[in-house]
N, C-alpha and C positions, 0 to 999 in steps of 0.2 A: 439669045439670054443664056448665060452658060450656067450650069449647074453642079455643084460640088458634093460629090460624094462625102456622104459622112463618116468622120475618121474612125478607123475600128478602134474599139477602147482596150486600152493597154492590160493585159491579165493583170489582177492584184493578186498578191500574196494572202492566202485565207488566213484569217484574224486568229482563227482557232491555232493553225499551225504555227504561228508566230507567238501566240502564247504558251504552245507546249515547248518552243525552243528558249524561251525566256525562264519556265520553271526548269528545264534541263540544265541550264547554265547556272542557275541559282544553285540546283541540287549539286553540280559538281563543286562549284565554289565552296560548299557548306557540307561537305561529304564527311566530315567529323560528326558535326551534328546528327546527321541522318543514322552514322554507326550508332552512337549512344541512345538514339531512340529506337532502333531495330529491337532489343532486347524487350522493351517495354512492350512496343506492337505486337511481338510475337506471342507473349505472356495474355495479350488481351485477346489476341486470336484465337490461340490453344485453350484458354481457360476459361473466355467469357462468351465467343461468337460459335465455337465449334459445338459445344453442349447444348447449344438450342438446336441442335440436328436432332439429339433424344426427346426433346419437348414433345415431337410427335406422338410419343407412348401414352400422352394424356388423351388421344382420341382413338388409342386402339385398346383392345385387352391384351395387353403386352404378355408374351412368352419367351422367356430367354432362348430357348431351342428355335423358335422361328426366327428371331432378331426383329430389328424396327420396322421393316419392311414386309416383312414375312407375316407378322402378327395381325389378325383382324380388324378392320378397320369398324370402331363403333360410334363414331362423332362426339355429339356431346352427351352422351349416357353417363358418364362418372360425373360432369360436373352436375347434371340434374341428380343425381343420387347423392351428393355432397349437398347442395342447397336443399335439398327435400329431407336430409336427415336431422334425425333431434338432436345432434351434435352442434349443428350448425350456427343456431341462434346463439348459446352458450360460448362458443369458439370465437365467434365474431364479438359479443360483448366484453369477453375477457381480453381480448388483443386490443380491442379499440379504448376500451377503459385504461387500463395501463398505458397505453402508448399516450392517449390524449392526455392523463392526468401526467405523465412524465413530461410532455411537451408544456404542459399550461404552469407546471410548477419547477421543472429544471431547466428548461430553455433560458429564463432570464437570469438564474444564478451565476453563470459564467460573467455574463455583462456588467453586472452589479458589481463582481469581485474585480473586473477589469477598470472599471472606471475607480474603485477603491484603491486599487493597488496603484493605480496611474497618478493619484494623487500625494502618494506617499514622499517624503523630501529624502528622508536619509537613502542613499543608493545601498548601501550595506542593509538595512532592513528591509527596503524592498526587495533585493535578490532572495534573503531568508525567506519573505513571506511568499514569494512566487516558487522557492524550492517546497516549503511545507504544504503548499494549496495542490499543486501539481505531483507530487512524490505519489500518492494513494494509486495513481494512473499506472504505474509501473508493476501494480500487485497485480499477480493471476488471479483471474476469475475464481478459480477453485480455491486458493486461499481467503478469497475475501466472503465467500460463501461458509468454509469453514468458521472464520472469526465470526460470522453471524450465528451460526449455529451455537458456538462457544459461548458469545455473549447474552445470546437470547435462551440458554438454557435454562428449563424449568427449576433445576436442583442445583446447578452449580455456577449459573450465569451470572454476571455482574449486574445486570439489568433487573433480573428476578431477585437478587439477593438485596438489591436497594428497594426494592417493591417491598418485600417481607420485612425490611429494616423501618419502615414507617408504618407497618402493623397491616400490610395487603397481602391478598392471597396470590401465590406465583402464578404467571399466567404460561401457558403453554403455545407461544410466540408462532411455530414452525407448523402448528398443528392446527391453528386458526385461519380459516378462510378469509375473513377480516384482516388479518395481519399480513397476509402476504404483499398485498400491493403496497400499503406503507414502507415494509422492509424492503421490498425491490427498490422502488423509486429513491427512498434515502440511502440507501446504498449506493445506487446509482450515481446521484448528486455528489457524493463523498469522493467517489471513486473517479469521476470523470469532470467534473464541473472545473478544477485546477486546470486540465489539460486543454479544454476547450475555450478557459479564459486567455490561453496563449494567442489564440487566433485576433481576440479583440485588442490585446494589448500591442500585436502588431499592429492593427490597425489605427489605433491612437496614437502610434509615435510617427503616422503617417500625416498627421494633422499638422499645419503650420503654426511653430512656436508663437509668431507675430499675432497671431488672432487672440492668444491668450494674454500677450502682453499689451495689446490694445484693451481689451476689455479691463485688465488690471487697471490701467491709466483711467479707464472711465468708470472706475468703481464697482465693477461685478465682483462678487464673492466669490467662493467654489462653486457653491450648487448652481448659480447661474451661469457659471462657465461650463460646468457639465451640461447644463438641461440645452442652452445654446450652442456648444461649440462640440463639446464631446460626442453628446449621441447624436447631433445629423453630422459628424465626420463619420461615423461609424454605422450609419443607417443602410448603407447598401450592403456592407457585409452581413449585417442583421438580418436584412431582406433574402440575401442568398442562401444563408444557412436556414432560416426559418422554412423556405420553401424546399429546402433538400430534406429537412426534416418531416416536412410534411408528406413528400413523397416516400419516405419509410414509416409513415403512420401505422402501416400492419405489419411492420417487420420490428420484431423483439429478437433481445438478446438471448437466442437457444441454448445457449451453454447454462447461462446464469438460471434462467426460468426451472430448467432441467434439474437443475443442482437444487435448486430451494424447493422444489414440489414434495412433497408427502403425501401417501395416501388420505390425510384427512384435510388437506386444504386445496385438492383437485377442482374441486367446485371454482375457485379463482384463479387457480394457477395452470390451468389446461389451456394453450393457446394453439394457435394454427400450426405455429412452427414445432412444437412438441407431439402434437396430432400427428402432423405428416411423418415425422421420425417414429411414432409409434407402429402406424399403418405400415409404412413405406418400408421399412428395416425388419421392424419386431415381426410383423404380420406378412411381408411380403406383398402386399397389394400396391404394386409397383404404378400400374396406369392410374389407379385412383389417387394414391400420395401425389404423383405429378400433377392430376387434374386440379387437386386442391392447391400447389405449390404456382400453378400457373396463373389460376384463378386469385389469389392474393397478389401474385407480381402486377396483374392486370388493373387491379384497384389501387395498387401504389402508382402505377403510371399514370392512370387518369386523375388523380389527387395530384400529381406532380403537374401536369399538363395544366390542371386545372387553377392552381394556385400560379402558376406561373403567367398565365393568361391575365389573372384577377391583377398580381404586381403589375403588369406591362399596364394594364388597364389604368392603375392607379399610379403612374409615374415613378414608380421605384424600380430598382436595378432588378433584371431578371436573368435566367441562365442562359438566354437566347431570346 
């Protein structure tokens, strides 16, 4: 009885090596795209990732003379100091209240504007309306705040003139803590809602017109077509933008808040971003302010991951 020796297996080319070669060939064929992508990648690395090296000062007692690595390590001392400070509750409440109210009130406005503008029949009037709505977004924040101070001035402001005309007493809006949030949110809607509307208008144009034609044949009115075609058609975009908005729930427009602040409205206008600016730059407490900023970023990251997970469990569009 003869036995046959098993044939030696032929050496196979590693799959990983084959994939690398395939990627290299595609990169060579599309080198123009990588050249265009290069400046954007370089910008992200230099201005987004490299500064993360400096975040370590949040865990050190930073001394500019000693540098990042030479400063003594203090661990979570600055974080404990911030959480235990008397400012902590007020800063969290002010930041969260303004952002939550802004999200609740301002987020649906661009959606409603896009649905209304999309229903306009005249192309010329439609373009005119779009221009009027998103024109305020090109105005500088400094100019917008200056307009607010002028319009709501207790002596020469149009609003107070109208109040006194009807027999009321002038109101010092910019000096009242109760009026800071309505003025901030209202001016933010006026300035940014039209520009945000463009995203939803672009999503509405991607909806198949045949769906609207079939709905008209079936006797659906405008409201029914908006409810059953337009809104479901842009729901993925709404979900993605809502998740991103939740991820920025503790980020507030620093420049606008700082410009609108007065000594009288500080109880409601002092937020985390302005507090970091005053502590870090004006008082030179670099490690403490870095710890507060890192704490704020971590909260935003947790909110982003949580709501992305919730959206995924609900079967909606997600970031990943």
